[in-house]
A tleap script that builds the chain and sets N, CA, C and O, in Angstrom:
source leaprc.protein.ff14SB
mol = sequence {
  NMET ASN ALA ILE ALA LEU ILE LEU VAL ILE
  VAL GLY ALA ILE ASN TRP GLY SER ILE GLY
  LEU PHE GLY ILE ASP LEU VAL GLY MET ILE
  PHE GLY GLY GLN LEU SER LEU MET SER ARG
  ILE ILE PHE THR VAL VAL GLY LEU ALA GLY
  LEU TRP SER ILE SER PHE PHE PHE LYS ASP
  THR PRO ILE ILE ASP LYS GLU CASN
}
set mol.1.N position { 0.825 -1.197 0.000 }
set mol.1.CA position { 0.000 0.000 0.000 }
set mol.1.C position { 0.867 1.258 0.000 }
set mol.1.O position { 0.552 2.239 -0.673 }
set mol.2.N position { 1.963 1.218 0.762 }
set mol.2.CA position { 2.834 2.386 0.821 }
set mol.2.C position { 3.479 2.684 -0.530 }
set mol.2.O position { 3.607 3.844 -0.921 }
set mol.3.N position { 3.885 1.626 -1.241 }
set mol.3.CA position { 4.519 1.828 -2.547 }
set mol.3.C position { 3.523 2.421 -3.538 }
set mol.3.O position { 3.882 3.304 -4.317 }
set mol.4.N position { 2.285 1.951 -3.520 }
set mol.4.CA position { 1.255 2.486 -4.415 }
set mol.4.C position { 0.989 3.948 -4.092 }
set mol.4.O position { 0.870 4.778 -4.994 }
set mol.5.N position { 0.894 4.265 -2.798 }
set mol.5.CA position { 0.675 5.649 -2.389 }
set mol.5.C position { 1.820 6.534 -2.850 }
set mol.5.O position { 1.597 7.647 -3.327 }
set mol.6.N position { 3.041 6.044 -2.707 }
set mol.6.CA position { 4.194 6.831 -3.127 }
set mol.6.C position { 4.195 7.077 -4.632 }
set mol.6.O position { 4.509 8.180 -5.081 }
set mol.7.N position { 3.851 6.068 -5.403 }
set mol.7.CA position { 3.771 6.228 -6.860 }
set mol.7.C position { 2.712 7.265 -7.222 }
set mol.7.O position { 2.946 8.112 -8.084 }
set mol.8.N position { 1.554 7.204 -6.573 }
set mol.8.CA position { 0.493 8.165 -6.867 }
set mol.8.C position { 0.885 9.579 -6.465 }
set mol.8.O position { 0.534 10.537 -7.154 }
set mol.9.N position { 1.602 9.720 -5.365 }
set mol.9.CA position { 2.071 11.041 -4.955 }
set mol.9.C position { 3.068 11.587 -5.979 }
set mol.9.O position { 3.056 12.781 -6.278 }
set mol.10.N position { 3.921 10.732 -6.512 }
set mol.10.CA position { 4.870 11.158 -7.544 }
set mol.10.C position { 4.126 11.589 -8.801 }
set mol.10.O position { 4.480 12.594 -9.418 }
set mol.11.N position { 3.091 10.833 -9.189 }
set mol.11.CA position { 2.270 11.225 -10.343 }
set mol.11.C position { 1.651 12.605 -10.116 }
set mol.11.O position { 1.650 13.450 -11.011 }
set mol.12.N position { 1.127 12.820 -8.913 }
set mol.12.CA position { 0.542 14.108 -8.587 }
set mol.12.C position { 1.562 15.231 -8.633 }
set mol.12.O position { 1.266 16.325 -9.114 }
set mol.13.N position { 2.771 14.964 -8.129 }
set mol.13.CA position { 3.821 15.973 -8.145 }
set mol.13.C position { 4.239 16.320 -9.568 }
set mol.13.O position { 4.467 17.488 -9.883 }
set mol.14.N position { 4.340 15.319 -10.420 }
set mol.14.CA position { 4.683 15.575 -11.825 }
set mol.14.C position { 3.586 16.395 -12.487 }
set mol.14.O position { 3.874 17.319 -13.247 }
set mol.15.N position { 2.333 16.065 -12.205 }
set mol.15.CA position { 1.213 16.811 -12.785 }
set mol.15.C position { 1.240 18.268 -12.321 }
set mol.15.O position { 1.086 19.177 -13.136 }
set mol.16.N position { 1.434 18.499 -11.013 }
set mol.16.CA position { 1.497 19.873 -10.506 }
set mol.16.C position { 2.701 20.612 -11.064 }
set mol.16.O position { 2.615 21.807 -11.344 }
set mol.17.N position { 3.816 19.923 -11.229 }
set mol.17.CA position { 4.994 20.549 -11.838 }
set mol.17.C position { 4.729 20.986 -13.263 }
set mol.17.O position { 5.147 22.068 -13.674 }
set mol.18.N position { 4.031 20.142 -14.025 }
set mol.18.CA position { 3.714 20.503 -15.410 }
set mol.18.C position { 2.728 21.666 -15.480 }
set mol.18.O position { 2.784 22.481 -16.401 }
set mol.19.N position { 1.830 21.739 -14.505 }
set mol.19.CA position { 0.902 22.874 -14.455 }
set mol.19.C position { 1.676 24.147 -14.125 }
set mol.19.O position { 1.467 25.185 -14.754 }
set mol.20.N position { 2.563 24.070 -13.148 }
set mol.20.CA position { 3.323 25.239 -12.732 }
set mol.20.C position { 4.294 25.735 -13.782 }
set mol.20.O position { 4.424 26.941 -13.992 }
set mol.21.N position { 4.976 24.816 -14.441 }
set mol.21.CA position { 5.993 25.211 -15.410 }
set mol.21.C position { 5.437 25.528 -16.788 }
set mol.21.O position { 5.879 26.474 -17.440 }
set mol.22.N position { 4.471 24.741 -17.230 }
set mol.22.CA position { 4.010 24.843 -18.614 }
set mol.22.C position { 2.534 25.181 -18.768 }
set mol.22.O position { 2.071 25.437 -19.880 }
set mol.23.N position { 1.790 25.184 -17.664 }
set mol.23.CA position { 0.354 25.434 -17.743 }
set mol.23.C position { -0.416 24.281 -18.357 }
set mol.23.O position { -1.507 24.470 -18.894 }
set mol.24.N position { 0.153 23.084 -18.279 }
set mol.24.CA position { -0.474 21.900 -18.886 }
set mol.24.C position { -0.872 20.922 -17.787 }
set mol.24.O position { -0.023 20.475 -17.017 }
set mol.25.N position { -2.144 20.593 -17.712 }
set mol.25.CA position { -2.648 19.588 -16.780 }
set mol.25.C position { -2.616 18.241 -17.492 }
set mol.25.O position { -3.507 17.931 -18.284 }
set mol.26.N position { -1.593 17.444 -17.212 }
set mol.26.CA position { -1.422 16.170 -17.921 }
set mol.26.C position { -2.566 15.202 -17.655 }
set mol.26.O position { -3.058 14.553 -18.579 }
set mol.27.N position { -2.994 15.098 -16.393 }
set mol.27.CA position { -4.088 14.178 -16.062 }
set mol.27.C position { -5.364 14.615 -16.773 }
set mol.27.O position { -6.057 13.793 -17.373 }
set mol.28.N position { -5.668 15.893 -16.707 }
set mol.28.CA position { -6.854 16.406 -17.390 }
set mol.28.C position { -6.781 16.206 -18.895 }
set mol.28.O position { -7.773 15.856 -19.534 }
set mol.29.N position { -5.602 16.429 -19.452 }
set mol.29.CA position { -5.428 16.285 -20.898 }
set mol.29.C position { -5.611 14.820 -21.338 }
set mol.29.O position { -6.233 14.545 -22.363 }
set mol.30.N position { -5.066 13.900 -20.555 }
set mol.30.CA position { -5.141 12.475 -20.916 }
set mol.30.C position { -6.551 11.922 -20.725 }
set mol.30.O position { -6.997 11.083 -21.507 }
set mol.31.N position { -7.256 12.384 -19.690 }
set mol.31.CA position { -8.540 11.782 -19.341 }
set mol.31.C position { -9.748 12.662 -19.647 }
set mol.31.O position { -10.807 12.464 -19.052 }
set mol.32.N position { -9.622 13.615 -20.547 }
set mol.32.CA position { -10.795 14.327 -21.040 }
set mol.32.C position { -11.154 15.619 -20.339 }
set mol.32.O position { -12.320 16.015 -20.340 }
set mol.33.N position { -10.192 16.279 -19.746 }
set mol.33.CA position { -10.468 17.564 -19.101 }
set mol.33.C position { -10.544 17.447 -17.599 }
set mol.33.O position { -10.746 16.360 -17.057 }
set mol.34.N position { -10.380 18.578 -16.923 }
set mol.34.CA position { -10.352 18.582 -15.465 }
set mol.34.C position { -11.666 18.172 -14.839 }
set mol.34.O position { -11.679 17.637 -13.730 }
set mol.35.N position { -12.753 18.407 -15.513 }
set mol.35.CA position { -14.060 18.124 -14.925 }
set mol.35.C position { -14.653 16.784 -15.339 }
set mol.35.O position { -15.760 16.443 -14.923 }
set mol.36.N position { -13.925 16.018 -16.158 }
set mol.36.CA position { -14.450 14.707 -16.545 }
set mol.36.C position { -14.445 13.784 -15.329 }
set mol.36.O position { -13.641 13.956 -14.413 }
set mol.37.N position { -15.324 12.828 -15.327 }
set mol.37.CA position { -15.453 11.908 -14.201 }
set mol.37.C position { -14.150 11.161 -13.945 }
set mol.37.O position { -13.745 11.014 -12.793 }
set mol.38.N position { -13.497 10.694 -14.983 }
set mol.38.CA position { -12.262 9.928 -14.821 }
set mol.38.C position { -11.161 10.792 -14.212 }
set mol.38.O position { -10.447 10.334 -13.319 }
set mol.39.N position { -11.013 12.014 -14.671 }
set mol.39.CA position { -10.009 12.921 -14.106 }
set mol.39.C position { -10.287 13.192 -12.637 }
set mol.39.O position { -9.369 13.204 -11.817 }
set mol.40.N position { -11.531 13.404 -12.312 }
set mol.40.CA position { -11.889 13.677 -10.912 }
set mol.40.C position { -11.607 12.480 -10.023 }
set mol.40.O position { -11.188 12.643 -8.878 }
set mol.41.N position { -11.833 11.276 -10.540 }
set mol.41.CA position { -11.518 10.064 -9.774 }
set mol.41.C position { -10.013 9.979 -9.537 }
set mol.41.O position { -9.570 9.681 -8.427 }
set mol.42.N position { -9.230 10.240 -10.584 }
set mol.42.CA position { -7.776 10.175 -10.440 }
set mol.42.C position { -7.283 11.252 -9.490 }
set mol.42.O position { -6.424 10.978 -8.652 }
set mol.43.N position { -7.802 12.469 -9.596 }
set mol.43.CA position { -7.415 13.529 -8.670 }
set mol.43.C position { -7.744 13.132 -7.231 }
set mol.43.O position { -6.957 13.392 -6.322 }
set mol.44.N position { -8.896 12.508 -7.022 }
set mol.44.CA position { -9.305 12.084 -5.685 }
set mol.44.C position { -8.394 10.994 -5.145 }
set mol.44.O position { -7.985 11.049 -3.985 }
set mol.45.N position { -8.068 9.998 -5.975 }
set mol.45.CA position { -7.197 8.908 -5.544 }
set mol.45.C position { -5.794 9.436 -5.227 }
set mol.45.O position { -5.181 9.014 -4.246 }
set mol.46.N position { -5.289 10.348 -6.045 }
set mol.46.CA position { -3.971 10.939 -5.782 }
set mol.46.C position { -4.011 11.741 -4.481 }
set mol.46.O position { -3.062 11.696 -3.699 }
set mol.47.N position { -5.095 12.470 -4.245 }
set mol.47.CA position { -5.244 13.219 -2.997 }
set mol.47.C position { -5.283 12.308 -1.780 }
set mol.47.O position { -4.672 12.612 -0.756 }
set mol.48.N position { -5.999 11.195 -1.886 }
set mol.48.CA position { -6.048 10.226 -0.787 }
set mol.48.C position { -4.666 9.612 -0.537 }
set mol.48.O position { -4.284 9.366 0.607 }
set mol.49.N position { -3.924 9.370 -1.621 }
set mol.49.CA position { -2.563 8.848 -1.473 }
set mol.49.C position { -1.678 9.862 -0.754 }
set mol.49.O position { -0.819 9.486 0.044 }
set mol.50.N position { -1.886 11.139 -1.034 }
set mol.50.CA position { -1.140 12.177 -0.331 }
set mol.50.C position { -1.449 12.189 1.153 }
set mol.50.O position { -0.552 12.338 1.983 }
set mol.51.N position { -2.718 12.031 1.480 }
set mol.51.CA position { -3.095 11.965 2.897 }
set mol.51.C position { -2.487 10.737 3.567 }
set mol.51.O position { -1.993 10.820 4.691 }
set mol.52.N position { -2.523 9.606 2.881 }
set mol.52.CA position { -1.937 8.368 3.402 }
set mol.52.C position { -0.437 8.572 3.629 }
set mol.52.O position { 0.113 8.073 4.610 }
set mol.53.N position { 0.221 9.296 2.734 }
set mol.53.CA position { 1.666 9.494 2.808 }
set mol.53.C position { 2.088 10.337 4.002 }
set mol.53.O position { 3.256 10.308 4.389 }
set mol.54.N position { 1.178 11.076 4.586 }
set mol.54.CA position { 1.504 11.832 5.795 }
set mol.54.C position { 1.979 10.884 6.890 }
set mol.54.O position { 2.811 11.249 7.721 }
set mol.55.N position { 1.446 9.668 6.885 }
set mol.55.CA position { 1.830 8.694 7.912 }
set mol.55.C position { 3.301 8.299 7.810 }
set mol.55.O position { 3.861 7.792 8.782 }
set mol.56.N position { 3.943 8.515 6.664 }
set mol.56.CA position { 5.352 8.174 6.502 }
set mol.56.C position { 6.226 8.959 7.479 }
set mol.56.O position { 7.282 8.478 7.891 }
set mol.57.N position { 5.798 10.146 7.845 }
set mol.57.CA position { 6.585 10.968 8.763 }
set mol.57.C position { 6.622 10.383 10.175 }
set mol.57.O position { 7.518 10.706 10.955 }
set mol.58.N position { 5.675 9.543 10.501 }
set mol.58.CA position { 5.551 9.027 11.856 }
set mol.58.C position { 6.021 7.576 11.990 }
set mol.58.O position { 5.811 6.951 13.030 }
set mol.59.N position { 6.649 7.043 10.955 }
set mol.59.CA position { 7.134 5.670 10.972 }
set mol.59.C position { 8.645 5.654 11.116 }
set mol.59.O position { 9.341 6.508 10.567 }
set mol.60.N position { 9.147 4.670 11.865 }
set mol.60.CA position { 10.591 4.509 12.027 }
set mol.60.C position { 11.174 3.555 10.984 }
set mol.60.O position { 12.393 3.458 10.846 }
set mol.61.N position { 10.310 2.855 10.252 }
set mol.61.CA position { 10.772 1.890 9.254 }
set mol.61.C position { 10.833 2.557 7.884 }
set mol.61.O position { 10.196 3.588 7.667 }
set mol.62.N position { 11.598 1.974 6.957 }
set mol.62.CA position { 11.627 2.535 5.592 }
set mol.62.C position { 10.247 2.515 4.964 }
set mol.62.O position { 9.413 1.675 5.301 }
set mol.63.N position { 10.008 3.450 4.042 }
set mol.63.CA position { 8.716 3.559 3.380 }
set mol.63.C position { 8.432 2.304 2.561 }
set mol.63.O position { 7.318 1.781 2.599 }
set mol.64.N position { 9.427 1.815 1.823 }
set mol.64.CA position { 9.238 0.624 0.991 }
set mol.64.C position { 10.150 -0.467 1.549 }
set mol.64.O position { 11.374 -0.336 1.538 }
set mol.65.N position { 9.542 -1.528 2.029 }
set mol.65.CA position { 10.273 -2.645 2.595 }
set mol.65.C position { 10.507 -3.650 1.479 }
set mol.65.O position { 9.555 -4.276 1.012 }
set mol.66.N position { 11.755 -3.821 1.038 }
set mol.66.CA position { 12.061 -4.679 -0.104 }
set mol.66.C position { 12.004 -6.160 0.225 }
set mol.66.O position { 11.988 -6.987 -0.687 }
set mol.67.N position { 11.974 -6.525 1.516 }
set mol.67.CA position { 11.935 -7.936 1.875 }
set mol.67.C position { 10.539 -8.518 1.783 }
set mol.67.O position { 10.400 -9.731 1.626 }
set mol.68.N position { 9.508 -7.708 1.873 }
set mol.68.CA position { 8.129 -8.239 1.850 }
set mol.68.C position { 7.532 -8.098 0.516 }
set mol.68.O position { 6.383 -8.488 0.310 }
savepdb mol mol.pdb
quit
């Protein structure tokens, strides 16, 4: 779960970077605009992954455990 959350947070960061640097919303462009149902679902899932990732600050173990 942590690895999936981290990947989604990275996707969100890349999307925000592209908006900030180039004014291009990659998720919106790929999935039919910012207000399309699919884009909104992806934005919501990425947001939930960001909230989940807050818990990484309170863990003493590595975020991604390669042994499991």
